C-alpha positions in Angstrom: 0.0 0.0 0.0 1.5 3.4 -1.0 2.0 6.1 1.6 0.5 9.5 1.1 2.9 12.4 1.9 2.6 16.1 1.5 6.1 17.3 0.6 7.4 20.5 2.2 10.4 22.7 1.6 13.4 21.0 3.3 14.7 22.9 6.3 18.0 23.0 8.1 18.1 20.2 10.7 21.5 21.1 12.2 21.0 20.9 15.9 21.3 24.1 18.0 24.0 23.5 20.6 24.2 25.2 24.0 27.5 26.3 25.3 28.8 24.0 28.1 27.6 25.2 31.5 24.8 25.1 34.1 21.2 25.3 32.9 17.7 25.0 34.4 15.8 22.0 33.1 12.3 20.6 33.2 11.5 16.9 32.6 8.9 16.9 29.8 8.7 13.2 29.2 10.0 10.0 31.0 9.7 6.3 30.2 10.8 3.2 32.0 12.5 0.5 30.1 15.3 -2.0 29.9 18.5 -2.3 27.8 18.2 -4.5 24.8 21.7 -6.0 24.7 24.9 -6.4 26.6 27.5 -3.6 26.3 30.9 -3.1 27.9 29.3 -1.6 31.1 25.7 -2.9 31.1 24.0 -6.3 30.8 20.9 -6.8 28.7 17.8 -6.2 30.7 19.3 -3.5 32.9 16.4 -1.2 34.1 16.6 2.4 32.8 14.8 5.7 32.7 14.7 7.6 29.4 14.2 11.3 30.0 13.4 14.2 27.7 14.5 17.5 29.2 13.7 21.0 28.2 16.8 23.1 28.8 16.6 26.9 29.1 13.0 26.7 28.0 13.7 25.8 24.4 16.3 23.1 23.7 15.5 19.4 24.2 18.1 16.9 25.4 17.6 13.2 26.0 19.2 11.5 28.9 19.2 7.8 29.9 19.6 6.7 33.5 20.7 3.1 34.0 20.1 1.3 37.3 23.5 -0.3 37.5 26.1 0.0 40.3 28.4 2.2 38.3 25.7 4.7 37.4 23.6 5.0 40.6 25.4 8.3 41.3 23.6 10.0 38.4 20.2 8.8 39.6 21.0 10.1 43.1 22.1 13.5 41.6 18.9 13.7 39.6 16.7 13.0 42.6 18.7 15.6 44.7 18.4 18.2 41.9 14.6 17.8 41.7 14.1 17.7 45.4 13.0 14.1 45.6 16.1 12.4 47.1 14.8 10.4 50.2 18.1 10.3 52.1 21.1 8.0 52.3 20.1 4.3 52.4 16.3 5.0 51.9 14.6 2.7 49.4 12.1 4.3 47.0 10.1 3.4 44.0 10.5 5.6 41.0 7.6 6.0 38.6 8.6 7.7 35.3 5.2 9.4 35.1 5.8 11.1 38.5 9.0 12.7 37.2 7.3 14.7 34.4 7.1 18.4 35.2 9.9 18.2 37.8 12.6 21.0 37.5 16.2 21.2 38.5 19.7 22.2 37.5 22.1 20.4 35.2 25.6 20.8 33.9 25.5 20.4 30.1 28.4 19.5 28.0 29.0 19.0 24.2 29.5 15.3 23.3 29.1 13.3 20.1 26.3 11.2 18.8 27.3 7.6 18.8 25.4 6.9 15.6 26.4 9.9 13.5 29.4 11.4 15.2 27.7 14.8 15.1 28.1 17.1 18.1 25.2 17.1 20.6 24.5 18.4 24.0 24.5 15.9 26.9 23.9 16.0 30.6 27.2 15.8 32.3 25.7 15.8 35.8 22.6 17.0 37.7 23.3 19.7 40.3 21.7 21.2 43.4 22.4 23.9 45.9 24.7 22.8 48.6 23.0 22.4 52.0 19.7 21.3 50.4 
């Protein structure tokens, strides 16, 4: 069956890159999932959270948080940044839906897409005010 498509004038799809630095963010989408295959650091089936962040009110960055011993620090940093960290040693359940709309602060860097090699913004770390 053919697909119907209304062609449009092609537009520039070059990503807009933020300078490295600290930016406010809002979680605009979140999904729970699992990794599909083994990698150097993760086993297939490792639980993960896929986040879509709106940075500086206009740029979207995707981040993936993996529930593995070597990456728990980033989950702790996110929870602290959005004011949802329960305290050292406390066990909590994370529901991706409950993260939508939460705001915090992140340090953004410029990295490279693993599939295209093109530069892209990435979350280096989630931040919070000391003493909070």
